[in-house]
C-alpha positions in Angstrom: 97.2 91.4 81.7 96.9 88.2 79.9 93.3 87.1 80.9 94.1 83.2 79.2 96.7 83.5 82.3 94.0 83.3 84.7 92.0 80.3 82.9 92.4 76.9 85.1 93.9 74.9 82.9 97.4 73.5 82.2 100.0 72.8 84.3 101.6 74.3 87.1 104.7 73.2 89.6 102.8 71.3 92.3 103.8 69.9 96.0 101.6 67.4 97.5 100.2 66.9 100.7 102.8 65.1 102.5 105.6 66.8 101.3 103.9 70.2 101.8 103.2 68.7 105.8 106.8 67.9 106.2 108.1 71.5 104.5 105.4 73.2 107.4 107.1 71.2 110.3 110.6 72.4 109.9 110.5 76.2 111.4 112.3 78.2 109.3 111.7 76.7 105.7 108.2 76.7 106.6 106.2 78.3 103.3 103.8 80.8 102.6 100.4 79.9 102.2 97.4 81.2 100.4 94.1 79.9 100.3 92.2 81.2 97.3 88.7 79.3 97.9 85.8 81.1 99.1 85.3 82.9 102.3 82.6 80.0 103.2 85.2 77.0 102.3 88.1 78.7 104.2 85.9 79.4 107.6 84.8 75.8 107.3 88.6 74.8 107.6 91.7 75.3 106.1 95.7 74.6 106.6 97.0 76.2 110.1 98.8 79.5 108.8 97.0 80.0 105.7 96.0 83.2 104.5 93.0 83.8 102.7 93.3 85.0 99.7 90.5 84.5 97.4 91.1 84.2 93.3 89.7 86.6 91.4 92.0 88.9 88.4 91.5 91.8 90.3 91.6 91.0 94.3 94.1 88.1 94.2 97.2 90.5 93.3 95.8 93.2 95.1 95.3 91.1 98.5 98.8 90.1 97.8 100.2 93.4 98.3 98.7 93.4 101.9 100.6 90.3 102.9 103.8 91.4 103.3 105.4 88.4 101.5 109.2 87.1 101.8 110.2 86.1 98.0 113.1 84.0 99.7 110.6 81.9 100.6 109.0 79.0 98.9 104.7 79.6 98.7 102.1 77.5 98.3 98.3 77.9 96.7 95.6 75.6 98.0 92.1 75.6 96.5 89.7 72.5 96.9 90.8 70.9 94.1 93.9 72.0 92.8 92.1 74.0 89.7 91.3 78.2 90.7 94.9 77.9 92.2 96.8 77.3 88.8 96.1 81.3 87.8 97.4 82.3 91.1 100.8 80.4 91.2 101.4 81.8 87.6 101.0 85.2 88.6 103.1 84.8 91.5 105.8 83.5 89.4 105.7 86.3 87.0 106.8 88.6 90.2 109.4 86.2 91.5 108.2 83.8 93.7 108.9 80.3 94.4 105.3 79.4 93.9 103.2 76.2 93.6 99.8 74.4 94.1 99.1 72.1 96.3 98.8 68.7 94.3 94.9 67.9 94.5 94.0 70.3 96.7 92.7 70.4 99.9 90.5 67.3 99.5 94.3 65.4 98.7 95.1 67.2 102.3 92.1 66.2 103.9 92.3 62.6 102.2 95.8 62.4 103.9 94.3 63.3 107.1 96.5 65.5 108.0 95.3 68.4 110.4 92.9 71.1 109.7 92.2 74.7 111.1 88.6 76.6 111.8 90.7 78.9 113.4 89.8 82.6 111.8 91.5 85.6 112.6 
């Protein structure tokens, strides 16, 4: 495992909040979403249908195996400010997923006044 790939610096593919929101309303093409923030942050508010998958070197990969992800669908990783999501996007792309991060994180989503959920399953 390359520990440098876990540094939250550098560029990864991104999607902006408006484009993600539009994709989410298109039904069949809706992306899979992972929220890598802390449990407390996720509980406070998250994007509807986002799966909580906190990011650490060991926990993120093991959590992914539980999710039964579909490689044919886009994957968006969300954190608060688009820093913690960088390593997760890198890992997913190495695994063959069309992964990107939410540009500006949940702060950008919230700044566009897009819907949030507080439901936790």
